[in-house]
N, CA, C, O and the ligand as a Tripos MOL2 file, in Angstrom:
@<TRIPOS>MOLECULE
protein
  249   247    63     0     0
PROTEIN
NO_CHARGES

@<TRIPOS>ATOM
      1 N         114.8410  104.4980   99.7780 N.3       1 MET1
      2 CA        113.6620  103.7820  100.3070 C.3       1 MET1
      3 C         114.1190  102.8070  101.3950 C.2       1 MET1
      4 O         115.0610  102.0370  101.2030 O.2       1 MET1
      5 N         113.4430  102.8540  102.5230 N.am      2 SER2
      6 CA        113.8090  101.9650  103.6170 C.3       2 SER2
      7 C         113.2940  100.5540  103.3610 C.2       2 SER2
      8 O         112.4600  100.3370  102.4820 O.2       2 SER2
      9 N         113.7930   99.6080  104.1300 N.am      3 ALA3
     10 CA        113.3490   98.2270  103.9780 C.3       3 ALA3
     11 C         111.8590   98.1020  104.2740 C.2       3 ALA3
     12 O         111.1470   97.3440  103.6160 O.2       3 ALA3
     13 N         111.3950   98.8550  105.2740 N.am      4 GLU4
     14 CA        109.9670   98.7780  105.6160 C.3       4 GLU4
     15 C         109.1080   99.3020  104.4740 C.2       4 GLU4
     16 O         108.0570   98.7350  104.1780 O.2       4 GLU4
     17 N         109.5470  100.3800  103.8300 N.am      5 GLU5
     18 CA        108.7820  100.9230  102.7110 C.3       5 GLU5
     19 C         108.7770   99.9560  101.5400 C.2       5 GLU5
     20 O         107.7770   99.8160  100.8370 O.2       5 GLU5
     21 N         109.9080   99.2940  101.3430 N.am      6 ARG6
     22 CA        109.9860   98.3190  100.2590 C.3       6 ARG6
     23 C         109.0070   97.1700  100.4970 C.2       6 ARG6
     24 O         108.3220   96.7230   99.5770 O.2       6 ARG6
     25 N         108.9530   96.7010  101.7410 N.am      7 LEU7
     26 CA        108.0340   95.6140  102.0760 C.3       7 LEU7
     27 C         106.5880   96.0620  101.9160 C.2       7 LEU7
     28 O         105.7340   95.2880  101.4830 O.2       7 LEU7
     29 N         106.3180   97.3190  102.2680 N.am      8 ALA8
     30 CA        104.9500   97.8320  102.1500 C.3       8 ALA8
     31 C         104.5010   97.8480  100.7020 C.2       8 ALA8
     32 O         103.3460   97.5450  100.4040 O.2       8 ALA8
     33 N         105.4100   98.2020   99.7970 N.am      9 ARG9
     34 CA        105.0640   98.2250   98.3780 C.3       9 ARG9
     35 C         104.8060   96.8080   97.8640 C.2       9 ARG9
     36 O         103.9100   96.5900   97.0490 O.2       9 ARG9
     37 N         105.5900   95.8590   98.3430 N.am     10 ILE10
     38 CA        105.3790   94.4640   97.9520 C.3      10 ILE10
     39 C         104.0200   93.9830   98.4380 C.2      10 ILE10
     40 O         103.2770   93.3360   97.6990 O.2      10 ILE10
     41 N         103.7020   94.3060   99.6930 N.am     11 ALA11
     42 CA        102.4300   93.8700  100.2630 C.3      11 ALA11
     43 C         101.2560   94.4790   99.5050 C.2      11 ALA11
     44 O         100.2260   93.8280   99.3320 O.2      11 ALA11
     45 N         101.4030   95.7210   99.0520 N.am     12 GLU12
     46 CA        100.3290   96.3720   98.3190 C.3      12 GLU12
     47 C         100.1000   95.7060   96.9660 C.2      12 GLU12
     48 O          98.9710   95.6700   96.4760 O.2      12 GLU12
     49 N         101.1560   95.1830   96.3630 N.am     13 ALA13
     50 CA        101.0410   94.5660   95.0400 C.3      13 ALA13
     51 C         100.3240   93.2240   95.1130 C.2      13 ALA13
     52 O          99.7320   92.7740   94.1320 O.2      13 ALA13
     53 N         100.3800   92.5900   96.2740 N.am     14 HIS14
     54 CA         99.7690   91.2690   96.4220 C.3      14 HIS14
     55 C          98.4650   91.3970   97.1990 C.2      14 HIS14
     56 O          98.4580   91.8560   98.3410 O.2      14 HIS14
     57 N          97.3830   90.9960   96.5880 N.am     15 HIS15
     58 CA         96.1020   91.0200   97.2870 C.3      15 HIS15
     59 C          95.2200   89.8980   96.7580 C.2      15 HIS15
     60 O          95.4340   89.3680   95.6680 O.2      15 HIS15
     61 N          94.2260   89.5560   97.5640 N.am     16 LYS16
     62 CA         93.3400   88.4610   97.2140 C.3      16 LYS16
     63 C          92.5370   88.7890   95.9630 C.2      16 LYS16
     64 O          92.0140   89.8940   95.8160 O.2      16 LYS16
     65 N          92.4490   87.8300   95.0830 N.am     17 SER17
     66 CA         91.7440   88.0410   93.8280 C.3      17 SER17
     67 C          90.2740   88.3540   94.0640 C.2      17 SER17
     68 O          89.6240   87.7430   94.9130 O.2      17 SER17
     69 N          89.7600   89.3150   93.3000 N.am     18 LEU18
     70 CA         88.3490   89.6680   93.3910 C.3      18 LEU18
     71 C          87.7300   89.5560   91.9980 C.2      18 LEU18
     72 O          88.2500   90.1040   91.0270 O.2      18 LEU18
     73 N          86.6320   88.8490   91.9220 N.am     19 TYR19
     74 CA         85.9550   88.7070   90.6380 C.3      19 TYR19
     75 C          84.5830   89.3600   90.7030 C.2      19 TYR19
     76 O          84.1470   89.7820   91.7740 O.2      19 TYR19
     77 N          83.9090   89.4440   89.5830 N.am     20 SER20
     78 CA         82.6020   90.0700   89.5250 C.3      20 SER20
     79 C          81.6440   89.4050   90.5030 C.2      20 SER20
     80 O          81.5930   88.1790   90.6100 O.2      20 SER20
     81 N          80.8820   90.2380   91.2160 N.am     21 GLY21
     82 CA         79.9700   89.7010   92.2030 C.3      21 GLY21
     83 C          80.5980   89.6130   93.5790 C.2      21 GLY21
     84 O          79.9460   89.2020   94.5390 O.2      21 GLY21
     85 N          81.8520   89.9940   93.6790 N.am     22 GLY22
     86 CA         82.5200   89.9910   94.9590 C.3      22 GLY22
     87 C          83.0190   88.6260   95.3800 C.2      22 GLY22
     88 O          83.5280   88.4650   96.4890 O.2      22 GLY22
     89 N          82.8780   87.6390   94.5070 N.am     23 LEU23
     90 CA         83.3610   86.3050   94.8430 C.3      23 LEU23
     91 C          84.8770   86.2360   94.6980 C.2      23 LEU23
     92 O          85.4740   86.9490   93.8920 O.2      23 LEU23
     93 N          85.4730   85.3790   95.4800 N.am     24 THR24
     94 CA         86.9200   85.1950   95.3680 C.3      24 THR24
     95 C          87.2220   83.7180   95.2140 C.2      24 THR24
     96 O          86.4250   82.8650   95.6040 O.2      24 THR24
     97 N          88.3540   83.4310   94.6530 N.am     25 ASP25
     98 CA         88.7650   82.0320   94.5620 C.3      25 ASP25
     99 C          89.8920   81.7430   95.5470 C.2      25 ASP25
    100 O          90.4400   80.6420   95.5820 O.2      25 ASP25
    101 N          90.2260   82.7580   96.3470 N.am     26 GLY26
    102 CA         91.2080   82.5310   97.3910 C.3      26 GLY26
    103 C          92.6500   82.5550   96.9210 C.2      26 GLY26
    104 O          93.5490   82.1280   97.6460 O.2      26 GLY26
    105 N          92.8760   83.0530   95.7060 N.am     27 ASP27
    106 CA         94.2490   83.1310   95.2220 C.3      27 ASP27
    107 C          94.7370   84.5690   95.1830 C.2      27 ASP27
    108 O          93.9480   85.5070   95.0610 O.2      27 ASP27
    109 N          96.0520   84.7260   95.2880 N.am     28 CYS28
    110 CA         96.6520   86.0440   95.1550 C.3      28 CYS28
    111 C          96.5320   86.4940   93.7050 C.2      28 CYS28
    112 O          96.7830   85.7190   92.7820 O.2      28 CYS28
    113 N          96.1460   87.7550   93.5130 N.am     29 SER29
    114 CA         95.9770   88.2610   92.1530 C.3      29 SER29
    115 C          97.3160   88.5510   91.4940 C.2      29 SER29
    116 O          97.3950   88.6860   90.2730 O.2      29 SER29
    117 N          98.3600   88.6470   92.2910 N.am     30 GLU30
    118 CA         99.6650   89.0040   91.7460 C.3      30 GLU30
    119 C         100.4650   87.7730   91.3200 C.2      30 GLU30
    120 O         100.9940   87.7190   90.2100 O.2      30 GLU30
    121 N         100.5480   86.7840   92.2200 N.am     31 CYS31
    122 CA        101.4170   85.6430   91.9380 C.3      31 CYS31
    123 C         100.6390   84.3400   91.7750 C.2      31 CYS31
    124 O         101.2060   83.3450   91.3210 O.2      31 CYS31
    125 N          99.3320   84.3200   92.1410 N.am     32 GLY32
    126 CA         98.5170   83.1530   91.8850 C.3      32 GLY32
    127 C          98.5620   82.0950   92.9820 C.2      32 GLY32
    128 O          97.8770   81.0770   92.8810 O.2      32 GLY32
    129 N          99.3510   82.3150   94.0220 N.am     33 TRP33
    130 CA         99.3840   81.3670   95.1240 C.3      33 TRP33
    131 C          98.1280   81.5060   95.9620 C.2      33 TRP33
    132 O          97.4710   82.5460   95.9380 O.2      33 TRP33
    133 N          97.7940   80.4590   96.7020 N.am     34 SER34
    134 CA         96.6440   80.5040   97.5940 C.3      34 SER34
    135 C          96.8310   81.6190   98.6090 C.2      34 SER34
    136 O          97.9080   81.7900   99.1810 O.2      34 SER34
    137 N          95.7490   82.3790   98.8220 N.am     35 TRP35
    138 CA         95.8140   83.5060   99.7390 C.3      35 TRP35
    139 C          95.7520   83.0550  101.1840 C.2      35 TRP35
    140 O          95.0010   82.1280  101.4860 O.2      35 TRP35
    141 N          96.5100   83.6680  102.1050 N.am     36 PRO36
    142 CA         97.5500   84.6680  101.8180 C.3      36 PRO36
    143 C          98.7960   84.0220  101.2360 C.2      36 PRO36
    144 O          99.2810   83.0120  101.7460 O.2      36 PRO36
    145 N          99.3060   84.6090  100.1730 N.am     37 CYS37
    146 CA        100.4440   84.0200   99.4720 C.3      37 CYS37
    147 C         101.7190   84.1890  100.3080 C.2      37 CYS37
    148 O         101.8030   85.0870  101.1450 O.2      37 CYS37
    149 N         102.6980   83.3270  100.0760 N.am     38 PRO38
    150 CA        103.9380   83.3880  100.8500 C.3      38 PRO38
    151 C         104.6220   84.7500  100.7860 C.2      38 PRO38
    152 O         105.1880   85.2150  101.7760 O.2      38 PRO38
    153 N         104.5670   85.3800   99.6270 N.am     39 THR39
    154 CA        105.2220   86.6790   99.4820 C.3      39 THR39
    155 C         104.5540   87.7250  100.3630 C.2      39 THR39
    156 O         105.2300   88.5260  101.0090 O.2      39 THR39
    157 N         103.2000   87.7150  100.3860 N.am     40 TYR40
    158 CA        102.4840   88.6860  101.2030 C.3      40 TYR40
    159 C         102.7550   88.4390  102.6810 C.2      40 TYR40
    160 O         102.9680   89.3790  103.4460 O.2      40 TYR40
    161 N         102.7460   87.1810  103.0740 N.am     41 VAL41
    162 CA        103.0200   86.8450  104.4710 C.3      41 VAL41
    163 C         104.4200   87.3120  104.8600 C.2      41 VAL41
    164 O         104.6320   87.8720  105.9360 O.2      41 VAL41
    165 N         105.3580   87.0680  103.9670 N.am     42 TRP42
    166 CA        106.7380   87.4780  104.2300 C.3      42 TRP42
    167 C         106.8320   88.9960  104.3650 C.2      42 TRP42
    168 O         107.5170   89.5110  105.2490 O.2      42 TRP42
    169 N         106.1330   89.7040  103.4740 N.am     43 ALA43
    170 CA        106.2460   91.1610  103.4480 C.3      43 ALA43
    171 C         105.5200   91.8200  104.6100 C.2      43 ALA43
    172 O         105.8090   92.9660  104.9530 O.2      43 ALA43
    173 N         104.5820   91.1080  105.2140 N.am     44 THR44
    174 CA        103.7910   91.7240  106.2740 C.3      44 THR44
    175 C         104.1280   91.1610  107.6510 C.2      44 THR44
    176 O         103.5780   91.6110  108.6560 O.2      44 THR44
    177 N         105.0140   90.1920  107.7010 N.am     45 THR45
    178 CA        105.3960   89.6440  108.9950 C.3      45 THR45
    179 C         106.1830   90.6880  109.7780 C.2      45 THR45
    180 O         107.1380   91.2750  109.2680 O.2      45 THR45
    181 N         105.7770   90.9070  110.9950 N.am     46 ALA46
    182 CA        106.4000   91.9310  111.8180 C.3      46 ALA46
    183 C         107.7420   91.4560  112.3420 C.2      46 ALA46
    184 O         107.8200   90.7350  113.3370 O.2      46 ALA46
    185 N         108.7830   91.8670  111.6630 N.am     47 ARG47
    186 CA        110.1340   91.5470  112.1030 C.3      47 ARG47
    187 C         111.1010   92.4190  111.3300 C.2      47 ARG47
    188 O         110.7240   93.0730  110.3570 O.2      47 ARG47
    189 N         112.3530   92.4250  111.7700 N.am     48 ASP48
    190 CA        113.3620   93.1840  111.0580 C.3      48 ASP48
    191 C         113.8650   92.3580  109.8840 C.2      48 ASP48
    192 O         114.5690   91.3720  110.1000 O.2      48 ASP48
    193 N         113.5320   92.7220  108.6540 N.am     49 PRO49
    194 CA        113.9040   91.9060  107.4990 C.3      49 PRO49
    195 C         115.4090   91.8090  107.3120 C.2      49 PRO49
    196 O         115.9090   90.8040  106.8060 O.2      49 PRO49
    197 N         116.1200   92.8270  107.7090 N.am     50 LEU50
    198 CA        117.5730   92.8050  107.5240 C.3      50 LEU50
    199 C         118.2300   91.8520  108.5080 C.2      50 LEU50
    200 O         119.2390   91.2210  108.1920 O.2      50 LEU50
    201 N         117.6580   91.7490  109.6970 N.am     51 ALA51
    202 CA        118.2710   90.9200  110.7230 C.3      51 ALA51
    203 C         118.2620   89.4480  110.3140 C.2      51 ALA51
    204 O         119.1810   88.6970  110.6420 O.2      51 ALA51
    205 N         117.1980   89.0400  109.5830 N.am     52 SER52
    206 CA        117.0600   87.6320  109.2250 C.3      52 SER52
    207 C         117.9570   87.2510  108.0550 C.2      52 SER52
    208 O         118.0760   86.0760  107.7080 O.2      52 SER52
    209 N         118.5850   88.2540  107.4540 N.am     53 TRP53
    210 CA        119.3900   87.9690  106.2820 C.3      53 TRP53
    211 C         120.8700   87.7820  106.6310 C.2      53 TRP53
    212 O         121.7290   87.7140  105.7520 O.2      53 TRP53
    213 N         121.1390   87.7000  107.9210 N.am     54 ASN54
    214 CA        122.5120   87.4720  108.3380 C.3      54 ASN54
    215 C         122.9080   86.0420  107.9800 C.2      54 ASN54
    216 O         122.3640   85.0980  108.5540 O.2      54 ASN54
    217 N         123.8340   85.8600  107.0540 N.am     55 PRO55
    218 CA        124.1980   84.4920  106.6110 C.3      55 PRO55
    219 C         124.7370   83.6420  107.7450 C.2      55 PRO55
    220 O         124.6910   82.4140  107.6680 O.2      55 PRO55
    221 N         125.2450   84.2620  108.7900 N.am     56 ALA56
    222 CA        125.7850   83.5040  109.9190 C.3      56 ALA56
    223 C         124.6920   82.6770  110.5950 C.2      56 ALA56
    224 O         124.9710   81.6470  111.2090 O.2      56 ALA56
    225 N         123.4280   83.1460  110.4730 N.am     57 ASP57
    226 CA        122.3320   82.4250  111.1070 C.3      57 ASP57
    227 C         122.0880   81.0640  110.4580 C.2      57 ASP57
    228 O         121.5300   80.1630  111.0860 O.2      57 ASP57
    229 N         122.5040   80.9190  109.2130 N.am     58 ASP58
    230 CA        122.2540   79.6860  108.4770 C.3      58 ASP58
    231 C         123.4490   78.7390  108.5110 C.2      58 ASP58
    232 O         123.4120   77.6550  107.9280 O.2      58 ASP58
    233 N         124.4820   79.1500  109.1830 N.am     59 GLU59
    234 CA        125.6890   78.3360  109.1770 C.3      59 GLU59
    235 C         126.1610   78.0380  110.5970 C.2      59 GLU59
    236 O         127.3240   78.2490  110.9410 O.2      59 GLU59
    237 N         125.2430   77.5490  111.3990 N.am     60 GLU60
    238 CA        125.6110   77.2010  112.7700 C.3      60 GLU60
    239 C         126.3530   75.8650  112.7760 C.2      60 GLU60
    240 O         125.7990   74.8420  112.3730 O.2      60 GLU60
    241 N         127.5740   75.8760  113.2200 N.am     61 THR61
    242 CA        128.3470   74.6250  113.2870 C.3      61 THR61
    243 C         128.1250   73.9550  114.6240 C.2      61 THR61
    244 O         128.1450   74.6080  115.6670 O.2      61 THR61
    245 N         127.9150   72.6610  114.5920 N.am     62 PRO62
    246 CA        127.6570   71.9220  115.8350 C.3      62 PRO62
    247 C         128.8530   71.9140  116.7770 C.2      62 PRO62
    248 O         128.7820   71.3320  117.8600 O.2      62 PRO62
    249 ZN        101.1310   87.1200   95.9380 Zn       63 ZN63
@<TRIPOS>BOND
     1     1     2 1
     2     2     3 1
     3     3     4 2
     4     3     5 am
     5     5     6 1
     6     6     7 1
     7     7     8 2
     8     7     9 am
     9     9    10 1
    10    10    11 1
    11    11    12 2
    12    11    13 am
    13    13    14 1
    14    14    15 1
    15    15    16 2
    16    15    17 am
    17    17    18 1
    18    18    19 1
    19    19    20 2
    20    19    21 am
    21    21    22 1
    22    22    23 1
    23    23    24 2
    24    23    25 am
    25    25    26 1
    26    26    27 1
    27    27    28 2
    28    27    29 am
    29    29    30 1
    30    30    31 1
    31    31    32 2
    32    31    33 am
    33    33    34 1
    34    34    35 1
    35    35    36 2
    36    35    37 am
    37    37    38 1
    38    38    39 1
    39    39    40 2
    40    39    41 am
    41    41    42 1
    42    42    43 1
    43    43    44 2
    44    43    45 am
    45    45    46 1
    46    46    47 1
    47    47    48 2
    48    47    49 am
    49    49    50 1
    50    50    51 1
    51    51    52 2
    52    51    53 am
    53    53    54 1
    54    54    55 1
    55    55    56 2
    56    55    57 am
    57    57    58 1
    58    58    59 1
    59    59    60 2
    60    59    61 am
    61    61    62 1
    62    62    63 1
    63    63    64 2
    64    63    65 am
    65    65    66 1
    66    66    67 1
    67    67    68 2
    68    67    69 am
    69    69    70 1
    70    70    71 1
    71    71    72 2
    72    71    73 am
    73    73    74 1
    74    74    75 1
    75    75    76 2
    76    75    77 am
    77    77    78 1
    78    78    79 1
    79    79    80 2
    80    79    81 am
    81    81    82 1
    82    82    83 1
    83    83    84 2
    84    83    85 am
    85    85    86 1
    86    86    87 1
    87    87    88 2
    88    87    89 am
    89    89    90 1
    90    90    91 1
    91    91    92 2
    92    91    93 am
    93    93    94 1
    94    94    95 1
    95    95    96 2
    96    95    97 am
    97    97    98 1
    98    98    99 1
    99    99   100 2
   100    99   101 am
   101   101   102 1
   102   102   103 1
   103   103   104 2
   104   103   105 am
   105   105   106 1
   106   106   107 1
   107   107   108 2
   108   107   109 am
   109   109   110 1
   110   110   111 1
   111   111   112 2
   112   111   113 am
   113   113   114 1
   114   114   115 1
   115   115   116 2
   116   115   117 am
   117   117   118 1
   118   118   119 1
   119   119   120 2
   120   119   121 am
   121   121   122 1
   122   122   123 1
   123   123   124 2
   124   123   125 am
   125   125   126 1
   126   126   127 1
   127   127   128 2
   128   127   129 am
   129   129   130 1
   130   130   131 1
   131   131   132 2
   132   131   133 am
   133   133   134 1
   134   134   135 1
   135   135   136 2
   136   135   137 am
   137   137   138 1
   138   138   139 1
   139   139   140 2
   140   139   141 am
   141   141   142 1
   142   142   143 1
   143   143   144 2
   144   143   145 am
   145   145   146 1
   146   146   147 1
   147   147   148 2
   148   147   149 am
   149   149   150 1
   150   150   151 1
   151   151   152 2
   152   151   153 am
   153   153   154 1
   154   154   155 1
   155   155   156 2
   156   155   157 am
   157   157   158 1
   158   158   159 1
   159   159   160 2
   160   159   161 am
   161   161   162 1
   162   162   163 1
   163   163   164 2
   164   163   165 am
   165   165   166 1
   166   166   167 1
   167   167   168 2
   168   167   169 am
   169   169   170 1
   170   170   171 1
   171   171   172 2
   172   171   173 am
   173   173   174 1
   174   174   175 1
   175   175   176 2
   176   175   177 am
   177   177   178 1
   178   178   179 1
   179   179   180 2
   180   179   181 am
   181   181   182 1
   182   182   183 1
   183   183   184 2
   184   183   185 am
   185   185   186 1
   186   186   187 1
   187   187   188 2
   188   187   189 am
   189   189   190 1
   190   190   191 1
   191   191   192 2
   192   191   193 am
   193   193   194 1
   194   194   195 1
   195   195   196 2
   196   195   197 am
   197   197   198 1
   198   198   199 1
   199   199   200 2
   200   199   201 am
   201   201   202 1
   202   202   203 1
   203   203   204 2
   204   203   205 am
   205   205   206 1
   206   206   207 1
   207   207   208 2
   208   207   209 am
   209   209   210 1
   210   210   211 1
   211   211   212 2
   212   211   213 am
   213   213   214 1
   214   214   215 1
   215   215   216 2
   216   215   217 am
   217   217   218 1
   218   218   219 1
   219   219   220 2
   220   219   221 am
   221   221   222 1
   222   222   223 1
   223   223   224 2
   224   223   225 am
   225   225   226 1
   226   226   227 1
   227   227   228 2
   228   227   229 am
   229   229   230 1
   230   230   231 1
   231   231   232 2
   232   231   233 am
   233   233   234 1
   234   234   235 1
   235   235   236 2
   236   235   237 am
   237   237   238 1
   238   238   239 1
   239   239   240 2
   240   239   241 am
   241   241   242 1
   242   242   243 1
   243   243   244 2
   244   243   245 am
   245   245   246 1
   246   246   247 1
   247   247   248 2
@<TRIPOS>SUBSTRUCTURE
     1 MET1         2 RESIDUE 1 A MET
     2 SER2         6 RESIDUE 1 A SER
     3 ALA3        10 RESIDUE 1 A ALA
     4 GLU4        14 RESIDUE 1 A GLU
     5 GLU5        18 RESIDUE 1 A GLU
     6 ARG6        22 RESIDUE 1 A ARG
     7 LEU7        26 RESIDUE 1 A LEU
     8 ALA8        30 RESIDUE 1 A ALA
     9 ARG9        34 RESIDUE 1 A ARG
    10 ILE10       38 RESIDUE 1 A ILE
    11 ALA11       42 RESIDUE 1 A ALA
    12 GLU12       46 RESIDUE 1 A GLU
    13 ALA13       50 RESIDUE 1 A ALA
    14 HIS14       54 RESIDUE 1 A HIS
    15 HIS15       58 RESIDUE 1 A HIS
    16 LYS16       62 RESIDUE 1 A LYS
    17 SER17       66 RESIDUE 1 A SER
    18 LEU18       70 RESIDUE 1 A LEU
    19 TYR19       74 RESIDUE 1 A TYR
    20 SER20       78 RESIDUE 1 A SER
    21 GLY21       82 RESIDUE 1 A GLY
    22 GLY22       86 RESIDUE 1 A GLY
    23 LEU23       90 RESIDUE 1 A LEU
    24 THR24       94 RESIDUE 1 A THR
    25 ASP25       98 RESIDUE 1 A ASP
    26 GLY26      102 RESIDUE 1 A GLY
    27 ASP27      106 RESIDUE 1 A ASP
    28 CYS28      110 RESIDUE 1 A CYS
    29 SER29      114 RESIDUE 1 A SER
    30 GLU30      118 RESIDUE 1 A GLU
    31 CYS31      122 RESIDUE 1 A CYS
    32 GLY32      126 RESIDUE 1 A GLY
    33 TRP33      130 RESIDUE 1 A TRP
    34 SER34      134 RESIDUE 1 A SER
    35 TRP35      138 RESIDUE 1 A TRP
    36 PRO36      142 RESIDUE 1 A PRO
    37 CYS37      146 RESIDUE 1 A CYS
    38 PRO38      150 RESIDUE 1 A PRO
    39 THR39      154 RESIDUE 1 A THR
    40 TYR40      158 RESIDUE 1 A TYR
    41 VAL41      162 RESIDUE 1 A VAL
    42 TRP42      166 RESIDUE 1 A TRP
    43 ALA43      170 RESIDUE 1 A ALA
    44 THR44      174 RESIDUE 1 A THR
    45 THR45      178 RESIDUE 1 A THR
    46 ALA46      182 RESIDUE 1 A ALA
    47 ARG47      186 RESIDUE 1 A ARG
    48 ASP48      190 RESIDUE 1 A ASP
    49 PRO49      194 RESIDUE 1 A PRO
    50 LEU50      198 RESIDUE 1 A LEU
    51 ALA51      202 RESIDUE 1 A ALA
    52 SER52      206 RESIDUE 1 A SER
    53 TRP53      210 RESIDUE 1 A TRP
    54 ASN54      214 RESIDUE 1 A ASN
    55 PRO55      218 RESIDUE 1 A PRO
    56 ALA56      222 RESIDUE 1 A ALA
    57 ASP57      226 RESIDUE 1 A ASP
    58 ASP58      230 RESIDUE 1 A ASP
    59 GLU59      234 RESIDUE 1 A GLU
    60 GLU60      238 RESIDUE 1 A GLU
    61 THR61      242 RESIDUE 1 A THR
    62 PRO62      246 RESIDUE 1 A PRO
    63 ZN63       249 GROUP 0 **** ****
C-alpha cells in the first residue's frame, strides 16, 4: 500500500458526526475532535507525507 492510499484510508475513517435529522455537532465521529479534526486535515493535506518526515528538517543548527 502506498503512502497516498494509506492517507486515503485514514481520511475515510474520519468524518463529521451525523445525528438523526441531519444535525451535526461539528465533531469528528472517529476521534471526537472538532471538525475538521487534525488527523483528517493531516491526511488530506496535499503534500508528500514522506518528505516531511525527514528528521534533518527538525534539526537545523544555527
Ligand atoms: Zn478524526
